[in-house]
N, C-alpha and C positions, 0 to 999 in steps of 0.2 A: 891758440894752443901752443905751448912750448914744444916745438918739434924736435928738440934735442933729447926728449925724454925716452925715445925709443928709436931703434933703427931697423925694425922689421915691419913688413906690411901689416901683419895681424896685430902687432902691438900698437902701431900708429892708429890703425882703424879703431881698435878697441878703446884707446885713450880718447880719440876724438869723439866717439859716440858718447862716452861717459861725460866728457866736458860739455857737450852740447845738450845732454839730457834728453836725447831722442830715443824712443823705442824703435826696435827693428821694423815693426809694422808701419810706423810713421815714415821711416826712411824708405821702405818699399813703396809706400803711396807716393812720396815725392818723386821717386825714380819713374813710377808708372806715369805720372803726369808729364814726364819728359819723353815718354814713349819707350822707356827701358824696362823690360820685365825681368825682375830678379826675385826669386822666392825667398821667404823668411829663412828656410833652411840653408840656402846658399849664403845669405848674409851672415848667418850664424857660423857656418863653416869658415868663412873668410876671417871673421874676427877671432875665432878660436885657433886658427892656423891649420885646421884640418885640410883645407884646400885654398887655392888662390885663383884669381881671375887669369885665365890663359886663352880661352877661346875668344874669337873676335867679338861675339855678342856680349861676353862678360867684360872684356876690356872697354867696351863702349860705356859701361857704367862708371868707370873710375873718375872721369872728369866731372860727371854729375855728382858723384859722392863728395869730391873735393869741394864743390860749390855748396852742397847741402851742409857740410860739416865745417864750413868756413876755413878750409885749409888752402895753403898756397897752391896755385895751379901747377900740376906736375909732381906734387910732393908724394902722393901715394904711388903714382906710377913709377917714380924713381926707386921705390923700395921693392918692386917686384923682382928685379933681376932678370937674368935670361930665362927663357922657357925651360922647363924641366924635360930631360930626355924621355922619349917615348919609343915604344916598339916591342915586338914580341921577344926580341933577343935579350931584353933586360932581365936580370934576375928578379924573380917575383919575391918580394918580402911581404909577409902577412902584415896588413895594416893593423895598428893598434886601435881598439875601439875608441870612439870619440867620447868625451865626457857626457854623462847623462843629460846635463843641462844645455848642451851645445845646440840642440835642435829647437830650443824654445825661444820666443821673442825676448824674454827678460831672463838671461841665464843666471844672474846673481840671485834673483828671487827663488828660482828653482834650486840652486845650490843650497840656499839657506834651508829650504824645506826638506830636501833629501838628506841633509845631515841629521835630521831628527828620526830617520828610519834606517832600517838595515838593508842596504843594497848590495851586500857582499855576494849574493848568489846570482845577481842579474846576468853577469857574463858567463855563468856556468849552467845556464838553461838554454837549450836549443829550441828555437821557435819553429815547431813543425807546422803548425797551422794557427791562424788567427782569423776570427770571423766577427765582424761588427754588423749588427742589424739596427738601423736607425728608423724611428717613426716620426713623421711630420703631420701635424693636425690640420683641420680645416681652416684654422686661423693663421696658417703658414708658420706656426711655432713648432720648434723641436721639442717633442715630448720626452725622448730619452733614447738611450743606446744600450742594447744587450750585447755583451761581448763573450766570446768563447775562445779559450786558448788551449792548444794542445802542446805541452812542453815535455822535453826530455832532459833529465839531469845528466850532467857530464862529470859530476863528483858526488860522493856520498854526503848526505846531510841537507841537500837543498830542501827548503821548507816554506818558501814564500815567493810571491811575485809582487813587485811594486808598481802600482798604478799611478800615473800622473795625469791630472786633468787640468786644462787651462781654459778658462772662460774668456772669450774675446771682449765681452762687455763687463768689466769688473763691478759696475754698479748693480748688476742683477744678483739674485741669490745663487749661491753655489748649489750644484746638483747633489742629491742624496746618492750615496753609494750603498748598494745592496748586494751582498754575496748570495749566489744562487746554488752553486754546485761545488762540492769538494773544497770549499774554502770558507774562512771567516775573516772578519776585519780585525787586524792587529792595531798597530799605531797608525793614527790618522792625523795629518797636519793640514789645517785649513787656514788659508791666507786670503780672506775676502777682499782686501784692498787690491791684491794682485790678481784676483780671479783664479786662485790656485788651490787645488786639493792634491795631496800626495798621501797615499795609503798603502799599508802592507795588506796583502791578501794571503793569509796563512793557510797552507795546505792542510788537509785533514790527516796527513801522515808525512813524515820526513822521507824523502826519496833516496834510494841508493843509486849509484852510478848505473846508467842505462835504463832506469825506471822512467816511465812516462805517466803523465797525469793530464786530465781534462778539468779545467776550472771555468766557471761561468760567473759573471757578475753583471750588474745593471746600474746604469746612471740614470736617475730620474730627475728631470727638471721640474721646478715648481712655478706656478703661475705668478706673474704674467710670463708666458713662455717666450723664450728668445726667438726672434725672427731667424728662420733657417735659410741661409744662402750658400753655405759651404759645409762640407763634412769630409773628414779624412783622418789619417793617422800618420804620425812620425815614427820612423824606425831607426833606432840607434844601431841595432844588430840585424843581420839578415833573417828573413823569414822564408820558409820553403813555399808556403801558400798563404796569401792574404785574400780574404773575400769581404767585400763591402756591399751591403744592401741598404738602400734607402727607400722606404715605403711612404708614399704620399697619399693623403686623404683624397678621395675622388673629387671633393669640392675645392681642392687646392693643387692644381697641376702647374709646375714651373715651366719656364721657357728658356731657350738658349743654354742648355745643359752642356757642360764640358767636363772631361776627365783630365786630371793633371797628375803628372808623376815627375819627381825630381830625384835623381840618383847621385849620391855621394858628392854633392856640391856643384853638380853640373847645371846647365841651363834647364829650366823647367820645360817639360814637353806637355803641350795642351792640345787636345783634340775634341771636336764636337761629338756628342753621343745623344741617343734618343732613349726615352723610357720604353719599357716593355708594355705589353697590352694591359697588364694589371696596374700600371701606374707606378712602377718602381725603377730605380737605377741599380744596375748590378755591375760590379767590377771585380776582376780576379787578377792578381799579380802573383807570378811564380818566381821563386828564387830572387826575391826583391830585398833591397836595402844594403847599406843605410840610405835613408832618404825619406821622401814624403809621397803619399798617394791618396787621391780622393776625388771628390766631385765639387763643382761650383755650378750655380744656376741663378737665373733671374726670375722675378715674378711678373706676370702681366700687369701693365699699367704702372710699373715702378720705374724710376729713373735709374 
């Protein structure tokens, strides 16, 4: 790579990733093989400039990134500069929302898709509550997700919510999107090769400032159902309450379940969890985001 093309850490990282042609998921896997755990959201934050490696655990990834991306040793590290000042005495400046695409493994593909829909209201809808209910069948396949959003308008005229769905296995069929309550499907952009669906969910009425609405929709997978090993949501803007339920068939109970949460580009926090007596995982996050939250698990007799 021509290292003279950029003089910022984010720019150099973004250019190197593009030149190597590696997705963020592949880079994350390479780092994990070296014993360095970095989430997809964190990598996305770093390349977008939203955040940068500062903690010791994050800095440990830099040398491995340079090796993975065929960069000179010390090149990325030299672009970090001194640590940013911290402390309660600092004047708090509200952070600008990150780009919608920044939390996704392939930002360019998401950028292309969201340009086809109207996202102008996204930043003017307060997320009061979001609830995802996921079902997993006896064959260990993910059947679908039912989502409920409680939203409040911060300006007159808000009339839609944009849903973004990314499928980890692009070769499989994209899920069907079904509106359930107080919404209909507007423009829908499907990109099967990228495993991507972006759709407008149009409210049954335009909201005035201060109005709230509850909308529900469902994502339905088609057979052969994708093997379920992880489930979660990415948050670009804060949500006051996020509830995630995953219901497993009695004939398919996972093992080694963990809950993960990654906030604003920091190192991912992972802790072991157990299913309840009914065979479900339940997670609740309050005043959460930006970041990612969800569960991962393994299946018996699987590697």
